[in-house]
N, CA, C, O and the ligand as a Tripos MOL2 file, in Angstrom:
@<TRIPOS>MOLECULE
protein
  289   287    73     0     0
PROTEIN
NO_CHARGES

@<TRIPOS>ATOM
      1 N           9.9190  -16.7090   10.5070 N.3       1 MET1
      2 CA         10.7430  -15.5110   10.7020 C.3       1 MET1
      3 C           9.8570  -14.2970   10.9170 C.2       1 MET1
      4 O           8.8860  -14.0840   10.1910 O.2       1 MET1
      5 N          10.1910  -13.5290   11.8940 N.am      2 THR2
      6 CA          9.4360  -12.3040   12.1350 C.3       2 THR2
      7 C          10.2090  -11.1140   11.6300 C.2       2 THR2
      8 O          11.4300  -11.1690   11.4840 O.2       2 THR2
      9 N           9.5080  -10.0550   11.3670 N.am      3 ILE3
     10 CA         10.1330   -8.8500   10.8240 C.3       3 ILE3
     11 C          11.0920   -8.2560   11.8420 C.2       3 ILE3
     12 O          12.0410   -7.5620   11.4760 O.2       3 ILE3
     13 N          10.8490   -8.5250   13.1040 N.am      4 LYS4
     14 CA         11.6880   -7.9860   14.1660 C.3       4 LYS4
     15 C          13.1120   -8.5510   14.0710 C.2       4 LYS4
     16 O          14.0850   -7.8680   14.3890 O.2       4 LYS4
     17 N          13.2140   -9.8080   13.6280 N.am      5 ASN5
     18 CA         14.5110  -10.4550   13.5570 C.3       5 ASN5
     19 C          15.2470  -10.1560   12.2580 C.2       5 ASN5
     20 O          16.4360  -10.4470   12.1330 O.2       5 ASN5
     21 N          14.5500   -9.5820   11.3030 N.am      6 ALA6
     22 CA         15.1780   -9.3080   10.0180 C.3       6 ALA6
     23 C          16.1870   -8.1700   10.1580 C.2       6 ALA6
     24 O          15.9080   -7.1630   10.8080 O.2       6 ALA6
     25 N          17.3440   -8.3330    9.5560 N.am      7 PRO7
     26 CA         18.3440   -7.2480    9.6080 C.3       7 PRO7
     27 C          17.8020   -5.9850    8.9420 C.2       7 PRO7
     28 O          17.0360   -6.0500    7.9810 O.2       7 PRO7
     29 N          18.2090   -4.8580    9.4640 N.am      8 GLU8
     30 CA         17.7220   -3.5600    8.9810 C.3       8 GLU8
     31 C          17.9660   -3.4020    7.4760 C.2       8 GLU8
     32 O          17.1050   -2.9150    6.7440 O.2       8 GLU8
     33 N          19.1300   -3.8140    7.0390 N.am      9 THR9
     34 CA         19.4960   -3.6300    5.6340 C.3       9 THR9
     35 C          18.6060   -4.4670    4.7270 C.2       9 THR9
     36 O          18.1750   -4.0090    3.6680 O.2       9 THR9
     37 N          18.3350   -5.6950    5.1510 N.am     10 LYS10
     38 CA         17.5200   -6.5630    4.3190 C.3      10 LYS10
     39 C          16.1190   -5.9660    4.1560 C.2      10 LYS10
     40 O          15.5240   -6.0090    3.0790 O.2      10 LYS10
     41 N          15.6180   -5.4150    5.2480 N.am     11 PHE11
     42 CA         14.3080   -4.7910    5.2040 C.3      11 PHE11
     43 C          14.3200   -3.6170    4.2390 C.2      11 PHE11
     44 O          13.3740   -3.4050    3.4810 O.2      11 PHE11
     45 N          15.3930   -2.8670    4.2800 N.am     12 PHE12
     46 CA         15.5120   -1.7080    3.4000 C.3      12 PHE12
     47 C          15.4650   -2.1280    1.9340 C.2      12 PHE12
     48 O          14.7300   -1.5430    1.1380 O.2      12 PHE12
     49 N          16.2500   -3.1420    1.5840 N.am     13 TYR13
     50 CA         16.3220   -3.5420    0.1880 C.3      13 TYR13
     51 C          15.0140   -4.1920   -0.2820 C.2      13 TYR13
     52 O          14.6400   -4.0860   -1.4500 O.2      13 TYR13
     53 N          14.3330   -4.8600    0.6410 N.am     14 SER14
     54 CA         13.0760   -5.4960    0.2450 C.3      14 SER14
     55 C          12.0150   -4.4460   -0.0710 C.2      14 SER14
     56 O          10.9940   -4.7480   -0.6880 O.2      14 SER14
     57 N          12.2690   -3.2100    0.3600 N.am     15 ARG15
     58 CA         11.3080   -2.1410    0.0790 C.3      15 ARG15
     59 C          11.8860   -1.1580   -0.9380 C.2      15 ARG15
     60 O          11.6050    0.0400   -0.8810 O.2      15 ARG15
     61 N          12.6760   -1.6590   -1.8450 N.am     16 SER16
     62 CA         13.2510   -0.7960   -2.8720 C.3      16 SER16
     63 C          12.1390   -0.1770   -3.7080 C.2      16 SER16
     64 O          11.0740   -0.7750   -3.8620 O.2      16 SER16
     65 N          12.3730    1.0040   -4.2440 N.am     17 PRO17
     66 CA         11.3350    1.7040   -5.0230 C.3      17 PRO17
     67 C          10.8660    0.8860   -6.2290 C.2      17 PRO17
     68 O           9.7400    1.0530   -6.6980 O.2      17 PRO17
     69 N          11.7290    0.0100   -6.7220 N.am     18 TYR18
     70 CA         11.3400   -0.7590   -7.8950 C.3      18 TYR18
     71 C          10.2460   -1.7710   -7.5620 C.2      18 TYR18
     72 O           9.2650   -1.9240   -8.2890 O.2      18 TYR18
     73 N          10.4500   -2.4480   -6.4470 N.am     19 LYS19
     74 CA          9.4800   -3.4570   -6.0570 C.3      19 LYS19
     75 C           8.1450   -2.8190   -5.6570 C.2      19 LYS19
     76 O           7.0750   -3.3760   -5.9000 O.2      19 LYS19
     77 N           8.2360   -1.6470   -5.0430 N.am     20 GLU20
     78 CA          7.0340   -1.0070   -4.5170 C.3      20 GLU20
     79 C           6.4590    0.0090   -5.4980 C.2      20 GLU20
     80 O           5.4880    0.7000   -5.1920 O.2      20 GLU20
     81 N           7.0600    0.0890   -6.6610 N.am     21 ALA21
     82 CA          6.7300    1.1840   -7.5550 C.3      21 ALA21
     83 C           5.2500    1.2240   -7.9400 C.2      21 ALA21
     84 O           4.6600    2.2980   -8.0520 O.2      21 ALA21
     85 N           4.6690    0.0670   -8.1360 N.am     22 PHE22
     86 CA          3.2930    0.0850   -8.5940 C.3      22 PHE22
     87 C           2.4820   -0.9570   -7.8360 C.2      22 PHE22
     88 O           2.5680   -2.1530   -8.1130 O.2      22 PHE22
     89 N           1.7160   -0.4970   -6.9030 N.am     23 ASP23
     90 CA          0.9840   -1.3980   -6.0230 C.3      23 ASP23
     91 C          -0.5080   -1.1000   -6.1320 C.2      23 ASP23
     92 O          -1.0170   -0.1540   -5.5310 O.2      23 ASP23
     93 N          -1.1850   -1.9180   -6.9030 N.am     24 ILE24
     94 CA         -2.6180   -1.6790   -7.1020 C.3      24 ILE24
     95 C          -3.4350   -2.8850   -6.6690 C.2      24 ILE24
     96 O          -4.5620   -3.0890   -7.1210 O.2      24 ILE24
     97 N          -2.8370   -3.6870   -5.7750 N.am     25 GLU25
     98 CA         -3.5040   -4.9130   -5.3450 C.3      25 GLU25
     99 C          -4.4900   -4.6680   -4.2050 C.2      25 GLU25
    100 O          -5.1610   -5.5970   -3.7570 O.2      25 GLU25
    101 N          -4.5800   -3.4500   -3.7440 N.am     26 PHE26
    102 CA         -5.4330   -3.1960   -2.5840 C.3      26 PHE26
    103 C          -6.9120   -3.2460   -2.9650 C.2      26 PHE26
    104 O          -7.2810   -2.9760   -4.1080 O.2      26 PHE26
    105 N          -7.7510   -3.5980   -1.9860 N.am     27 PRO27
    106 CA         -9.1980   -3.6340   -2.2500 C.3      27 PRO27
    107 C          -9.7200   -2.2390   -2.5560 C.2      27 PRO27
    108 O          -9.4270   -1.2810   -1.8400 O.2      27 PRO27
    109 N         -10.4910   -2.1390   -3.6190 N.am     28 GLN28
    110 CA        -11.0100   -0.8400   -4.0180 C.3      28 GLN28
    111 C         -12.5290   -0.8510   -4.0120 C.2      28 GLN28
    112 O         -13.1620   -1.9030   -4.1060 O.2      28 GLN28
    113 N         -13.0900    0.3210   -3.9000 N.am     29 GLU29
    114 CA        -14.5330    0.4570   -3.9740 C.3      29 GLU29
    115 C         -14.8620    1.6900   -4.8000 C.2      29 GLU29
    116 O         -14.1290    2.6780   -4.7650 O.2      29 GLU29
    117 N         -15.9680    1.6360   -5.5470 N.am     30 PRO30
    118 CA        -16.3400    2.7990   -6.3620 C.3      30 PRO30
    119 C         -16.8050    3.9470   -5.4770 C.2      30 PRO30
    120 O         -17.3970    3.7390   -4.4180 O.2      30 PRO30
    121 N         -16.5300    5.1300   -5.9240 N.am     31 LEU31
    122 CA        -16.9570    6.3160   -5.2030 C.3      31 LEU31
    123 C         -18.4250    6.5710   -5.5090 C.2      31 LEU31
    124 O         -18.8530    6.5080   -6.6610 O.2      31 LEU31
    125 N         -19.1750    6.8540   -4.4820 N.am     32 GLU32
    126 CA        -20.5990    7.0720   -4.6610 C.3      32 GLU32
    127 C         -20.8520    8.2910   -5.5460 C.2      32 GLU32
    128 O         -20.3540    9.3830   -5.2720 O.2      32 GLU32
    129 N         -21.6210    8.0940   -6.5940 N.am     33 GLY33
    130 CA        -21.9580    9.2040   -7.4850 C.3      33 GLY33
    131 C         -20.8620    9.5600   -8.4700 C.2      33 GLY33
    132 O         -21.0460   10.4270   -9.3240 O.2      33 GLY33
    133 N         -19.7060    8.8840   -8.3520 N.am     34 GLU34
    134 CA        -18.5940    9.1590   -9.2670 C.3      34 GLU34
    135 C         -18.2600    7.8770  -10.0050 C.2      34 GLU34
    136 O         -17.5020    7.0430   -9.5120 O.2      34 GLU34
    137 N         -18.8310    7.7280  -11.1870 N.am     35 MET35
    138 CA        -18.8160    6.4450  -11.8790 C.3      35 MET35
    139 C         -17.4200    5.9150  -12.1680 C.2      35 MET35
    140 O         -17.2040    4.7030  -12.1520 O.2      35 MET35
    141 N         -16.4830    6.7940  -12.4280 N.am     36 TYR36
    142 CA        -15.1580    6.3270  -12.8550 C.3      36 TYR36
    143 C         -14.0940    6.5420  -11.7910 C.2      36 TYR36
    144 O         -12.8980    6.4430  -12.0660 O.2      36 TYR36
    145 N         -14.5420    6.8390  -10.5600 N.am     37 LYS37
    146 CA        -13.5560    7.0530   -9.4960 C.3      37 LYS37
    147 C         -13.6030    5.9010   -8.5090 C.2      37 LYS37
    148 O         -14.6700    5.4300   -8.1170 O.2      37 LYS37
    149 N         -12.4160    5.4620   -8.1190 N.am     38 TYR38
    150 CA        -12.3090    4.3940   -7.1370 C.3      38 TYR38
    151 C         -11.4000    4.8380   -6.0040 C.2      38 TYR38
    152 O         -10.5340    5.6980   -6.1670 O.2      38 TYR38
    153 N         -11.6290    4.2180   -4.8440 N.am     39 ARG39
    154 CA        -10.7940    4.5590   -3.6990 C.3      39 ARG39
    155 C         -10.4380    3.2990   -2.9270 C.2      39 ARG39
    156 O         -11.0820    2.2610   -3.0810 O.2      39 ARG39
    157 N          -9.4140    3.3970   -2.1000 N.am     40 CYS40
    158 CA         -9.0170    2.2770   -1.2520 C.3      40 CYS40
    159 C         -10.1500    1.9860   -0.2790 C.2      40 CYS40
    160 O         -10.6890    2.8880    0.3620 O.2      40 CYS40
    161 N         -10.4920    0.7230   -0.1860 N.am     41 LYS41
    162 CA        -11.6060    0.3290    0.6660 C.3      41 LYS41
    163 C         -11.3340    0.6360    2.1340 C.2      41 LYS41
    164 O         -12.2650    0.8260    2.9170 O.2      41 LYS41
    165 N         -10.0470    0.6830    2.5070 N.am     42 TYR42
    166 CA         -9.6970    0.8530    3.9280 C.3      42 TYR42
    167 C          -9.4960    2.3080    4.3150 C.2      42 TYR42
    168 O         -10.1040    2.7830    5.2740 O.2      42 TYR42
    169 N          -8.6510    3.0210    3.5800 N.am     43 CYS43
    170 CA         -8.3250    4.3840    4.0090 C.3      43 CYS43
    171 C          -9.0700    5.4420    3.2070 C.2      43 CYS43
    172 O          -8.9700    6.6320    3.5030 O.2      43 CYS43
    173 N          -9.8240    5.0070    2.1830 N.am     44 LYS44
    174 CA        -10.6980    5.8910    1.4050 C.3      44 LYS44
    175 C          -9.9420    6.9160    0.5670 C.2      44 LYS44
    176 O         -10.5250    7.8990    0.1110 O.2      44 LYS44
    177 N          -8.6710    6.6930    0.3680 N.am     45 VAL45
    178 CA         -7.9130    7.5880   -0.5050 C.3      45 VAL45
    179 C          -8.1850    7.1880   -1.9530 C.2      45 VAL45
    180 O          -8.2140    6.0020   -2.2780 O.2      45 VAL45
    181 N          -8.3830    8.1670   -2.8080 N.am     46 LEU46
    182 CA         -8.6680    7.8990   -4.2140 C.3      46 LEU46
    183 C          -7.5040    7.1720   -4.8720 C.2      46 LEU46
    184 O          -6.3390    7.4440   -4.5820 O.2      46 LEU46
    185 N          -7.8410    6.2300   -5.7750 N.am     47 THR47
    186 CA         -6.7800    5.4950   -6.4730 C.3      47 THR47
    187 C          -5.9060    6.4420   -7.2830 C.2      47 THR47
    188 O          -4.7170    6.1870   -7.4750 O.2      47 THR47
    189 N          -6.4950    7.5340   -7.7570 N.am     48 THR48
    190 CA         -5.7110    8.5000   -8.5290 C.3      48 THR48
    191 C          -4.7290    9.2400   -7.6250 C.2      48 THR48
    192 O          -3.6920    9.7130   -8.0910 O.2      48 THR48
    193 N          -5.0510    9.3430   -6.3390 N.am     49 ASP49
    194 CA         -4.1180    9.9670   -5.3920 C.3      49 ASP49
    195 C          -3.0700    8.9660   -4.9280 C.2      49 ASP49
    196 O          -1.9120    9.3240   -4.7180 O.2      49 ASP49
    197 N          -3.4770    7.7190   -4.7710 N.am     50 ILE50
    198 CA         -2.5390    6.6670   -4.3850 C.3      50 ILE50
    199 C          -1.5290    6.4480   -5.5030 C.2      50 ILE50
    200 O          -0.3330    6.2850   -5.2590 O.2      50 ILE50
    201 N          -2.0310    6.4480   -6.7310 N.am     51 ASN51
    202 CA         -1.1610    6.4030   -7.9010 C.3      51 ASN51
    203 C          -0.1890    5.2210   -7.8710 C.2      51 ASN51
    204 O           0.9550    5.3290   -8.3140 O.2      51 ASN51
    205 N          -0.6620    4.1000   -7.3430 N.am     52 GLY52
    206 CA          0.1800    2.9050   -7.3370 C.3      52 GLY52
    207 C           1.2570    2.9020   -6.2730 C.2      52 GLY52
    208 O           2.0950    2.0000   -6.2520 O.2      52 GLY52
    209 N           1.2570    3.8980   -5.3810 N.am     53 ARG53
    210 CA          2.2940    4.0000   -4.3530 C.3      53 ARG53
    211 C           1.7360    3.6400   -2.9910 C.2      53 ARG53
    212 O           0.7500    4.2130   -2.5290 O.2      53 ARG53
    213 N           2.3900    2.6750   -2.3600 N.am     54 LEU54
    214 CA          1.9290    2.2220   -1.0480 C.3      54 LEU54
    215 C           1.9740    3.3650   -0.0220 C.2      54 LEU54
    216 O           1.1100    3.4530    0.8500 O.2      54 LEU54
    217 N           2.9680    4.2230   -0.1300 N.am     55 GLU55
    218 CA          3.1200    5.2870    0.8630 C.3      55 GLU55
    219 C           2.0630    6.3750    0.7170 C.2      55 GLU55
    220 O           1.9530    7.2540    1.5720 O.2      55 GLU55
    221 N           1.2920    6.3190   -0.3520 N.am     56 ASN56
    222 CA          0.2350    7.3130   -0.5130 C.3      56 ASN56
    223 C          -1.0480    6.9150    0.2070 C.2      56 ASN56
    224 O          -1.9700    7.7200    0.3420 O.2      56 ASN56
    225 N          -1.1000    5.6590    0.6720 N.am     57 HIS57
    226 CA         -2.1950    5.2870    1.5590 C.3      57 HIS57
    227 C          -1.9930    6.0190    2.8830 C.2      57 HIS57
    228 O          -0.8840    6.4500    3.2000 O.2      57 HIS57
    229 N          -3.0570    6.1550    3.6430 N.am     58 LYS58
    230 CA         -2.9090    6.7620    4.9550 C.3      58 LYS58
    231 C          -2.0510    5.8700    5.8490 C.2      58 LYS58
    232 O          -1.9890    4.6530    5.6710 O.2      58 LYS58
    233 N          -1.3960    6.5070    6.8100 N.am     59 ALA59
    234 CA         -0.4320    5.7910    7.6580 C.3      59 ALA59
    235 C          -1.0890    4.6540    8.4240 C.2      59 ALA59
    236 O          -0.4340    3.6620    8.7430 O.2      59 ALA59
    237 N          -2.3750    4.7880    8.7200 N.am     60 ASP60
    238 CA         -3.0520    3.7460    9.4920 C.3      60 ASP60
    239 C          -3.9280    2.8530    8.6110 C.2      60 ASP60
    240 O          -4.7730    2.1160    9.1190 O.2      60 ASP60
    241 N          -3.7290    2.9200    7.3000 N.am     61 CYS61
    242 CA         -4.4980    2.0850    6.3810 C.3      61 CYS61
    243 C          -4.1850    0.6080    6.6340 C.2      61 CYS61
    244 O          -3.0190    0.2200    6.7050 O.2      61 CYS61
    245 N          -5.2160   -0.2000    6.7680 N.am     62 VAL62
    246 CA         -5.0430   -1.6210    7.0650 C.3      62 VAL62
    247 C          -4.2200   -2.2970    5.9750 C.2      62 VAL62
    248 O          -3.3300   -3.0980    6.2640 O.2      62 VAL62
    249 N          -4.5170   -1.9770    4.7420 N.am     63 TYR63
    250 CA         -3.7870   -2.5890    3.6290 C.3      63 TYR63
    251 C          -2.3030   -2.2130    3.6730 C.2      63 TYR63
    252 O          -1.4330   -3.0640    3.4900 O.2      63 TYR63
    253 N          -2.0320   -0.9410    3.9150 N.am     64 ARG64
    254 CA         -0.6470   -0.4840    3.9860 C.3      64 ARG64
    255 C           0.0980   -1.1740    5.1220 C.2      64 ARG64
    256 O           1.2360   -1.6120    4.9530 O.2      64 ARG64
    257 N          -0.5430   -1.2650    6.2690 N.am     65 LEU65
    258 CA          0.0880   -1.9000    7.4190 C.3      65 LEU65
    259 C           0.3880   -3.3640    7.1230 C.2      65 LEU65
    260 O           1.4460   -3.8760    7.4890 O.2      65 LEU65
    261 N          -0.5460   -4.0320    6.4600 N.am     66 LEU66
    262 CA         -0.3430   -5.4370    6.0980 C.3      66 LEU66
    263 C           0.8220   -5.5880    5.1160 C.2      66 LEU66
    264 O           1.6720   -6.4630    5.2760 O.2      66 LEU66
    265 N           0.8460   -4.7390    4.1190 N.am     67 ARG67
    266 CA          1.8980   -4.8120    3.1090 C.3      67 ARG67
    267 C           3.2670   -4.5240    3.7160 C.2      67 ARG67
    268 O           4.2590   -5.1620    3.3640 O.2      67 ARG67
    269 N           3.3080   -3.5730    4.6160 N.am     68 GLU68
    270 CA          4.5900   -3.1930    5.2180 C.3      68 GLU68
    271 C           5.0770   -4.2510    6.1880 C.2      68 GLU68
    272 O           6.2700   -4.3380    6.4790 O.2      68 GLU68
    273 N           4.1500   -5.0570    6.6880 N.am     69 ALA69
    274 CA          4.5340   -6.1230    7.6050 C.3      69 ALA69
    275 C           5.0680   -7.3340    6.8640 C.2      69 ALA69
    276 O           5.6990   -8.2050    7.4620 O.2      69 ALA69
    277 N           4.8140   -7.3900    5.5610 N.am     70 GLN70
    278 CA          5.2790   -8.5210    4.7740 C.3      70 GLN70
    279 C           6.7450   -8.3500    4.4010 C.2      70 GLN70
    280 O           7.1500   -7.2940    3.9150 O.2      70 GLN70
    281 N           7.5460   -9.4060    4.6340 N.am     71 PRO71
    282 CA          8.9760   -9.3190    4.3300 C.3      71 PRO71
    283 C           9.2720   -9.2320    2.8370 C.2      71 PRO71
    284 O          10.3450   -8.7590    2.4620 O.2      71 PRO71
    285 N           8.3790   -9.6620    1.9930 N.am     72 VAL72
    286 CA          8.6460   -9.6350    0.5450 C.3      72 VAL72
    287 C           8.3630   -8.2530   -0.0250 C.2      72 VAL72
    288 O           8.5290   -8.0350   -1.2250 O.2      72 VAL72
    289 ZN         -5.4470    2.3980    1.7640 Zn       73 ZN73
@<TRIPOS>BOND
     1     1     2 1
     2     2     3 1
     3     3     4 2
     4     3     5 am
     5     5     6 1
     6     6     7 1
     7     7     8 2
     8     7     9 am
     9     9    10 1
    10    10    11 1
    11    11    12 2
    12    11    13 am
    13    13    14 1
    14    14    15 1
    15    15    16 2
    16    15    17 am
    17    17    18 1
    18    18    19 1
    19    19    20 2
    20    19    21 am
    21    21    22 1
    22    22    23 1
    23    23    24 2
    24    23    25 am
    25    25    26 1
    26    26    27 1
    27    27    28 2
    28    27    29 am
    29    29    30 1
    30    30    31 1
    31    31    32 2
    32    31    33 am
    33    33    34 1
    34    34    35 1
    35    35    36 2
    36    35    37 am
    37    37    38 1
    38    38    39 1
    39    39    40 2
    40    39    41 am
    41    41    42 1
    42    42    43 1
    43    43    44 2
    44    43    45 am
    45    45    46 1
    46    46    47 1
    47    47    48 2
    48    47    49 am
    49    49    50 1
    50    50    51 1
    51    51    52 2
    52    51    53 am
    53    53    54 1
    54    54    55 1
    55    55    56 2
    56    55    57 am
    57    57    58 1
    58    58    59 1
    59    59    60 2
    60    59    61 am
    61    61    62 1
    62    62    63 1
    63    63    64 2
    64    63    65 am
    65    65    66 1
    66    66    67 1
    67    67    68 2
    68    67    69 am
    69    69    70 1
    70    70    71 1
    71    71    72 2
    72    71    73 am
    73    73    74 1
    74    74    75 1
    75    75    76 2
    76    75    77 am
    77    77    78 1
    78    78    79 1
    79    79    80 2
    80    79    81 am
    81    81    82 1
    82    82    83 1
    83    83    84 2
    84    83    85 am
    85    85    86 1
    86    86    87 1
    87    87    88 2
    88    87    89 am
    89    89    90 1
    90    90    91 1
    91    91    92 2
    92    91    93 am
    93    93    94 1
    94    94    95 1
    95    95    96 2
    96    95    97 am
    97    97    98 1
    98    98    99 1
    99    99   100 2
   100    99   101 am
   101   101   102 1
   102   102   103 1
   103   103   104 2
   104   103   105 am
   105   105   106 1
   106   106   107 1
   107   107   108 2
   108   107   109 am
   109   109   110 1
   110   110   111 1
   111   111   112 2
   112   111   113 am
   113   113   114 1
   114   114   115 1
   115   115   116 2
   116   115   117 am
   117   117   118 1
   118   118   119 1
   119   119   120 2
   120   119   121 am
   121   121   122 1
   122   122   123 1
   123   123   124 2
   124   123   125 am
   125   125   126 1
   126   126   127 1
   127   127   128 2
   128   127   129 am
   129   129   130 1
   130   130   131 1
   131   131   132 2
   132   131   133 am
   133   133   134 1
   134   134   135 1
   135   135   136 2
   136   135   137 am
   137   137   138 1
   138   138   139 1
   139   139   140 2
   140   139   141 am
   141   141   142 1
   142   142   143 1
   143   143   144 2
   144   143   145 am
   145   145   146 1
   146   146   147 1
   147   147   148 2
   148   147   149 am
   149   149   150 1
   150   150   151 1
   151   151   152 2
   152   151   153 am
   153   153   154 1
   154   154   155 1
   155   155   156 2
   156   155   157 am
   157   157   158 1
   158   158   159 1
   159   159   160 2
   160   159   161 am
   161   161   162 1
   162   162   163 1
   163   163   164 2
   164   163   165 am
   165   165   166 1
   166   166   167 1
   167   167   168 2
   168   167   169 am
   169   169   170 1
   170   170   171 1
   171   171   172 2
   172   171   173 am
   173   173   174 1
   174   174   175 1
   175   175   176 2
   176   175   177 am
   177   177   178 1
   178   178   179 1
   179   179   180 2
   180   179   181 am
   181   181   182 1
   182   182   183 1
   183   183   184 2
   184   183   185 am
   185   185   186 1
   186   186   187 1
   187   187   188 2
   188   187   189 am
   189   189   190 1
   190   190   191 1
   191   191   192 2
   192   191   193 am
   193   193   194 1
   194   194   195 1
   195   195   196 2
   196   195   197 am
   197   197   198 1
   198   198   199 1
   199   199   200 2
   200   199   201 am
   201   201   202 1
   202   202   203 1
   203   203   204 2
   204   203   205 am
   205   205   206 1
   206   206   207 1
   207   207   208 2
   208   207   209 am
   209   209   210 1
   210   210   211 1
   211   211   212 2
   212   211   213 am
   213   213   214 1
   214   214   215 1
   215   215   216 2
   216   215   217 am
   217   217   218 1
   218   218   219 1
   219   219   220 2
   220   219   221 am
   221   221   222 1
   222   222   223 1
   223   223   224 2
   224   223   225 am
   225   225   226 1
   226   226   227 1
   227   227   228 2
   228   227   229 am
   229   229   230 1
   230   230   231 1
   231   231   232 2
   232   231   233 am
   233   233   234 1
   234   234   235 1
   235   235   236 2
   236   235   237 am
   237   237   238 1
   238   238   239 1
   239   239   240 2
   240   239   241 am
   241   241   242 1
   242   242   243 1
   243   243   244 2
   244   243   245 am
   245   245   246 1
   246   246   247 1
   247   247   248 2
   248   247   249 am
   249   249   250 1
   250   250   251 1
   251   251   252 2
   252   251   253 am
   253   253   254 1
   254   254   255 1
   255   255   256 2
   256   255   257 am
   257   257   258 1
   258   258   259 1
   259   259   260 2
   260   259   261 am
   261   261   262 1
   262   262   263 1
   263   263   264 2
   264   263   265 am
   265   265   266 1
   266   266   267 1
   267   267   268 2
   268   267   269 am
   269   269   270 1
   270   270   271 1
   271   271   272 2
   272   271   273 am
   273   273   274 1
   274   274   275 1
   275   275   276 2
   276   275   277 am
   277   277   278 1
   278   278   279 1
   279   279   280 2
   280   279   281 am
   281   281   282 1
   282   282   283 1
   283   283   284 2
   284   283   285 am
   285   285   286 1
   286   286   287 1
   287   287   288 2
@<TRIPOS>SUBSTRUCTURE
     1 MET1         2 RESIDUE 1 A MET
     2 THR2         6 RESIDUE 1 A THR
     3 ILE3        10 RESIDUE 1 A ILE
     4 LYS4        14 RESIDUE 1 A LYS
     5 ASN5        18 RESIDUE 1 A ASN
     6 ALA6        22 RESIDUE 1 A ALA
     7 PRO7        26 RESIDUE 1 A PRO
     8 GLU8        30 RESIDUE 1 A GLU
     9 THR9        34 RESIDUE 1 A THR
    10 LYS10       38 RESIDUE 1 A LYS
    11 PHE11       42 RESIDUE 1 A PHE
    12 PHE12       46 RESIDUE 1 A PHE
    13 TYR13       50 RESIDUE 1 A TYR
    14 SER14       54 RESIDUE 1 A SER
    15 ARG15       58 RESIDUE 1 A ARG
    16 SER16       62 RESIDUE 1 A SER
    17 PRO17       66 RESIDUE 1 A PRO
    18 TYR18       70 RESIDUE 1 A TYR
    19 LYS19       74 RESIDUE 1 A LYS
    20 GLU20       78 RESIDUE 1 A GLU
    21 ALA21       82 RESIDUE 1 A ALA
    22 PHE22       86 RESIDUE 1 A PHE
    23 ASP23       90 RESIDUE 1 A ASP
    24 ILE24       94 RESIDUE 1 A ILE
    25 GLU25       98 RESIDUE 1 A GLU
    26 PHE26      102 RESIDUE 1 A PHE
    27 PRO27      106 RESIDUE 1 A PRO
    28 GLN28      110 RESIDUE 1 A GLN
    29 GLU29      114 RESIDUE 1 A GLU
    30 PRO30      118 RESIDUE 1 A PRO
    31 LEU31      122 RESIDUE 1 A LEU
    32 GLU32      126 RESIDUE 1 A GLU
    33 GLY33      130 RESIDUE 1 A GLY
    34 GLU34      134 RESIDUE 1 A GLU
    35 MET35      138 RESIDUE 1 A MET
    36 TYR36      142 RESIDUE 1 A TYR
    37 LYS37      146 RESIDUE 1 A LYS
    38 TYR38      150 RESIDUE 1 A TYR
    39 ARG39      154 RESIDUE 1 A ARG
    40 CYS40      158 RESIDUE 1 A CYS
    41 LYS41      162 RESIDUE 1 A LYS
    42 TYR42      166 RESIDUE 1 A TYR
    43 CYS43      170 RESIDUE 1 A CYS
    44 LYS44      174 RESIDUE 1 A LYS
    45 VAL45      178 RESIDUE 1 A VAL
    46 LEU46      182 RESIDUE 1 A LEU
    47 THR47      186 RESIDUE 1 A THR
    48 THR48      190 RESIDUE 1 A THR
    49 ASP49      194 RESIDUE 1 A ASP
    50 ILE50      198 RESIDUE 1 A ILE
    51 ASN51      202 RESIDUE 1 A ASN
    52 GLY52      206 RESIDUE 1 A GLY
    53 ARG53      210 RESIDUE 1 A ARG
    54 LEU54      214 RESIDUE 1 A LEU
    55 GLU55      218 RESIDUE 1 A GLU
    56 ASN56      222 RESIDUE 1 A ASN
    57 HIS57      226 RESIDUE 1 A HIS
    58 LYS58      230 RESIDUE 1 A LYS
    59 ALA59      234 RESIDUE 1 A ALA
    60 ASP60      238 RESIDUE 1 A ASP
    61 CYS61      242 RESIDUE 1 A CYS
    62 VAL62      246 RESIDUE 1 A VAL
    63 TYR63      250 RESIDUE 1 A TYR
    64 ARG64      254 RESIDUE 1 A ARG
    65 LEU65      258 RESIDUE 1 A LEU
    66 LEU66      262 RESIDUE 1 A LEU
    67 ARG67      266 RESIDUE 1 A ARG
    68 GLU68      270 RESIDUE 1 A GLU
    69 ALA69      274 RESIDUE 1 A ALA
    70 GLN70      278 RESIDUE 1 A GLN
    71 PRO71      282 RESIDUE 1 A PRO
    72 VAL72      286 RESIDUE 1 A VAL
    73 ZN73       289 GROUP 0 **** ****
């Protein structure tokens, strides 16, 4: 099944705020010179700015694009 064939409503519900509320599975890397700071390996946004929210990644972040392409 492709996302293109999925009904609009189903896609909407699969992205409910509850399911997406806390997303920290993205690859992270330590910030240079900042021992306790981490950022997304792809879009370089700080984990503290992402705050577990997929939409806080940059719009062209590889991880975000991958996650949004997943039907689950
Ligand atoms: Zn990212």
